[in-house]
MDAnalysis code that builds the backbone (N, CA, C; Angstrom):
import MDAnalysis as mda
import numpy as np

u = mda.Universe.empty(261, n_residues=87, atom_resindex=np.repeat(np.arange(87), 3), trajectory=True)
u.add_TopologyAttr("name", ["N", "CA", "C"] * 87)
u.add_TopologyAttr("resid", np.arange(1, 88))
u.add_TopologyAttr("resname", ["UNK", "UNK", "UNK", "UNK", "UNK", "UNK", "UNK", "UNK", "UNK", "UNK", "UNK", "UNK", "UNK", "UNK", "UNK", "UNK", "UNK", "UNK", "UNK", "UNK", "UNK", "UNK", "UNK", "UNK", "UNK", "UNK", "UNK", "UNK", "UNK", "UNK", "UNK", "UNK", "UNK", "UNK", "UNK", "UNK", "UNK", "UNK", "UNK", "UNK", "UNK", "UNK", "UNK", "UNK", "UNK", "UNK", "UNK", "UNK", "UNK", "UNK", "UNK", "UNK", "UNK", "UNK", "UNK", "UNK", "UNK", "UNK", "UNK", "UNK", "UNK", "UNK", "UNK", "UNK", "UNK", "UNK", "UNK", "UNK", "UNK", "UNK", "UNK", "UNK", "UNK", "UNK", "UNK", "UNK", "UNK", "UNK", "UNK", "UNK", "UNK", "UNK", "UNK", "UNK", "UNK", "UNK", "UNK"])
u.atoms.positions = np.array([
    [-21.648, -189.001, 95.278],
    [-22.681, -188.699, 96.249],
    [-24.077, -188.890, 95.655],
    [-24.177, -188.661, 94.379],
    [-25.450, -188.922, 93.698],
    [-25.130, -189.576, 92.369],
    [-26.143, -190.134, 91.737],
    [-25.939, -190.752, 90.428],
    [-25.877, -189.714, 89.314],
    [-26.424, -188.526, 89.555],
    [-26.537, -187.548, 88.470],
    [-25.418, -186.511, 88.447],
    [-24.637, -186.402, 89.516],
    [-23.624, -185.351, 89.562],
    [-22.479, -185.807, 90.435],
    [-21.266, -185.753, 89.937],
    [-20.100, -186.239, 90.654],
    [-19.386, -185.120, 91.402],
    [-20.099, -184.300, 92.104],
    [-19.497, -183.168, 92.817],
    [-19.133, -183.554, 94.243],
    [-18.086, -182.938, 94.732],
    [-17.739, -183.025, 96.140],
    [-18.517, -181.903, 96.807],
    [-19.723, -182.189, 97.247],
    [-20.639, -181.134, 97.675],
    [-20.112, -180.322, 98.856],
    [-19.451, -180.952, 99.792],
    [-18.937, -180.175, 100.931],
    [-17.860, -179.207, 100.453],
    [-16.891, -179.672, 99.693],
    [-15.830, -178.815, 99.187],
    [-16.333, -177.834, 98.150],
    [-17.141, -178.303, 97.201],
    [-17.668, -177.424, 96.154],
    [-18.526, -176.322, 96.746],
    [-19.367, -176.671, 97.693],
    [-20.243, -175.678, 98.320],
    [-19.450, -174.607, 99.045],
    [-18.421, -175.027, 99.766],
    [-17.592, -174.075, 100.493],
    [-16.847, -173.165, 99.524],
    [-16.251, -173.728, 98.484],
    [-15.512, -172.913, 97.520],
    [-16.442, -171.977, 96.758],
    [-17.663, -172.431, 96.455],
    [-18.633, -171.575, 95.772],
    [-19.046, -170.421, 96.687],
    [-19.210, -170.698, 97.965],
    [-19.520, -169.647, 98.945],
    [-18.403, -168.616, 98.968],
    [-17.148, -169.068, 98.952],
    [-16.004, -168.142, 98.939],
    [-15.966, -167.343, 97.647],
    [-16.296, -167.961, 96.535],
    [-16.354, -167.262, 95.256],
    [-17.399, -166.151, 95.299],
    [-18.556, -166.457, 95.876],
    [-19.612, -165.427, 96.004],
    [-19.126, -164.261, 96.855],
    [-18.320, -164.525, 97.869],
    [-17.788, -163.453, 98.722],
    [-16.870, -162.523, 97.938],
    [-16.195, -163.029, 96.894],
    [-15.314, -162.190, 96.080],
    [-16.090, -161.163, 95.263],
    [-17.409, -161.341, 95.154],
    [-18.229, -160.408, 94.379],
    [-19.228, -159.664, 95.262],
    [-19.126, -159.822, 96.562],
    [-20.100, -159.228, 97.482],
    [-20.088, -157.698, 97.391],
    [-21.248, -157.067, 97.605],
    [-21.344, -155.608, 97.501],
    [-20.420, -154.856, 98.452],
    [-20.093, -155.430, 99.607],
    [-19.243, -154.721, 100.566],
    [-17.748, -154.823, 100.238],
    [-17.381, -155.609, 99.233],
    [-15.979, -155.732, 98.832],
    [-15.576, -154.457, 98.091],
    [-14.461, -153.865, 98.498],
    [-13.997, -152.614, 97.905],
    [-13.750, -152.751, 96.410],
    [-13.008, -153.770, 96.025],
    [-12.706, -154.025, 94.616],
    [-12.991, -155.500, 94.323],
    [-14.232, -155.826, 93.939],
    [-14.591, -157.222, 93.674],
    [-13.666, -157.837, 92.626],
    [-13.333, -159.093, 92.817],
    [-12.464, -159.800, 91.886],
    [-13.253, -160.489, 90.789],
    [-14.531, -160.752, 91.040],
    [-15.405, -161.392, 90.052],
    [-16.780, -160.752, 90.087],
    [-17.524, -160.947, 89.002],
    [-18.942, -160.609, 88.980],
    [-19.709, -161.895, 88.706],
    [-20.913, -161.971, 89.231],
    [-21.749, -163.146, 89.036],
    [-22.995, -162.748, 88.268],
    [-23.377, -163.591, 87.329],
    [-24.619, -163.395, 86.584],
    [-25.438, -164.677, 86.703],
    [-26.732, -164.534, 86.591],
    [-27.600, -165.700, 86.750],
    [-27.949, -165.893, 88.214],
    [-28.081, -167.141, 88.628],
    [-28.445, -167.478, 90.006],
    [-27.179, -167.621, 90.852],
    [-26.892, -166.653, 91.728],
    [-25.655, -166.715, 92.510],
    [-25.663, -167.782, 93.602],
    [-26.765, -168.515, 93.744],
    [-26.843, -169.567, 94.762],
    [-26.893, -170.960, 94.137],
    [-26.720, -171.031, 92.819],
    [-26.763, -172.313, 92.124],
    [-25.550, -172.399, 91.200],
    [-24.632, -173.322, 91.488],
    [-23.406, -173.431, 90.696],
    [-23.677, -173.627, 89.218],
    [-24.696, -174.383, 88.907],
    [-24.984, -174.695, 87.508],
    [-25.593, -173.517, 86.759],
    [-26.248, -172.617, 87.469],
    [-26.944, -171.512, 86.820],
    [-26.271, -170.173, 87.076],
    [-24.987, -170.196, 87.389],
    [-24.254, -168.973, 87.701],
    [-23.077, -168.833, 86.748],
    [-22.933, -167.642, 86.179],
    [-21.791, -167.364, 85.311],
    [-20.863, -166.395, 86.033],
    [-19.585, -166.731, 86.083],
    [-18.592, -165.943, 86.803],
    [-17.659, -165.285, 85.791],
    [-17.419, -163.984, 85.981],
    [-16.517, -163.241, 85.103],
    [-15.521, -162.480, 85.960],
    [-14.256, -162.515, 85.569],
    [-13.235, -161.746, 86.280],
    [-13.428, -160.253, 86.029],
    [-13.251, -159.460, 87.067],
    [-13.251, -158.004, 86.926],
    [-11.838, -157.569, 86.540],
    [-11.660, -156.278, 86.305],
    [-10.314, -155.767, 86.032],
    [-9.386, -156.062, 87.208],
    [-9.900, -155.875, 88.432],
    [-9.097, -156.169, 89.628],
    [-8.751, -157.653, 89.677],
    [-9.689, -158.516, 89.322],
    [-9.437, -159.950, 89.288],
    [-8.356, -160.317, 88.292],
    [-8.366, -159.682, 87.122],
    [-7.316, -159.919, 86.123],
    [-5.955, -159.477, 86.653],
    [-5.923, -158.340, 87.357],
    [-4.662, -157.844, 87.918],
    [-4.109, -158.809, 88.970],
    [-4.979, -159.336, 89.827],
    [-4.551, -160.300, 90.846],
    [-4.079, -161.588, 90.176],
    [-4.827, -162.073, 89.204],
    [-4.456, -163.306, 88.517],
    [-3.105, -163.169, 87.814],
    [-2.829, -161.998, 87.261],
    [-1.560, -161.762, 86.561],
    [-0.406, -161.493, 87.525],
    [-0.692, -161.358, 88.814],
    [0.352, -161.112, 89.794],
    [0.755, -159.651, 89.910],
    [-0.040, -158.761, 89.317],
    [0.264, -157.325, 89.385],
    [-0.436, -156.637, 90.548],
    [-1.304, -157.358, 91.241],
    [-2.015, -156.812, 92.406],
    [-2.181, -157.929, 93.417],
    [-2.455, -157.538, 94.660],
    [-2.644, -158.478, 95.749],
    [-4.063, -158.310, 96.268],
    [-4.811, -159.395, 96.337],
    [-6.212, -159.331, 96.757],
    [-6.361, -158.758, 98.162],
    [-5.442, -159.067, 99.052],
    [-5.536, -158.554, 100.423],
    [-5.229, -157.066, 100.453],
    [-4.262, -156.616, 99.647],
    [-4.003, -155.179, 99.563],
    [-5.226, -154.441, 99.022],
    [-5.930, -155.038, 98.070],
    [-7.101, -154.394, 97.468],
    [-8.299, -154.376, 98.406],
    [-8.541, -155.493, 99.092],
    [-9.792, -155.657, 99.844],
    [-9.628, -155.932, 101.321],
    [-8.396, -156.033, 101.794],
    [-8.201, -156.383, 103.193],
    [-8.583, -157.837, 103.435],
    [-8.538, -158.232, 104.684],
    [-8.943, -159.590, 105.044],
    [-9.482, -159.568, 106.468],
    [-10.584, -160.230, 106.649],
    [-11.186, -160.472, 107.958],
    [-11.904, -161.800, 107.819],
    [-11.214, -162.878, 108.123],
    [-11.706, -164.207, 107.811],
    [-11.260, -165.190, 108.879],
    [-11.917, -166.321, 108.930],
    [-11.536, -167.413, 109.818],
    [-11.099, -168.586, 108.969],
    [-9.973, -169.191, 109.310],
    [-9.469, -170.355, 108.591],
    [-8.965, -171.366, 109.618],
    [-9.643, -172.498, 109.695],
    [-9.278, -173.567, 110.627],
    [-9.149, -173.070, 112.058],
    [-10.061, -172.188, 112.469],
    [-10.073, -171.684, 113.829],
    [-9.152, -170.514, 114.081],
    [-8.482, -170.035, 113.035],
    [-7.571, -168.900, 113.170],
    [-8.230, -167.673, 112.539],
    [-8.268, -166.574, 113.286],
    [-8.854, -165.335, 112.773],
    [-7.781, -164.552, 112.030],
    [-7.977, -164.372, 110.735],
    [-7.035, -163.640, 109.898],
    [-7.529, -162.218, 109.712],
    [-6.708, -161.251, 110.059],
    [-7.041, -159.842, 109.830],
    [-5.782, -159.146, 109.323],
    [-5.982, -158.203, 108.429],
    [-4.848, -157.429, 107.927],
    [-4.607, -156.270, 108.868],
    [-3.377, -156.099, 109.249],
    [-2.992, -154.981, 110.096],
    [-2.254, -154.005, 109.208],
    [-2.816, -152.819, 109.082],
    [-2.186, -151.791, 108.268],
    [-1.112, -151.108, 109.096],
    [0.089, -151.154, 108.635],
    [1.198, -150.515, 109.333],
    [1.579, -149.256, 108.585],
    [1.815, -148.228, 109.324],
    [2.273, -146.988, 108.708],
    [3.787, -146.976, 108.723],
    [4.408, -146.427, 107.684],
    [5.869, -146.390, 107.661],
    [6.413, -145.587, 108.839],
    [7.538, -146.030, 109.328],
    [8.192, -145.334, 110.456],
    [8.670, -143.958, 110.014],
    [8.592, -142.996, 110.885],
    [9.086, -141.654, 110.584],
    [10.601, -141.652, 110.589],
    [11.211, -140.869, 109.695],
    [12.692, -140.818, 109.699],
    [13.238, -140.104, 110.900],
])
């Protein structure tokens, strides 16, 4: 797309936006922290939180930790919390 950087700007921008959402203040248990400029891929440092390490290791589920309320390809994804049935 440019002579100076071989990035897929549409895909990279979208994925970077999603990465920023993983560290947003309203997230119950952020999976990452951002340092530097959170709006510039080149000037942003990303670090996994303890919760992020647990999800990466398969010992935790990101949706169980933070829920989900998102749109993907026109589909609204929401987590429905079900209570166990009474005996």
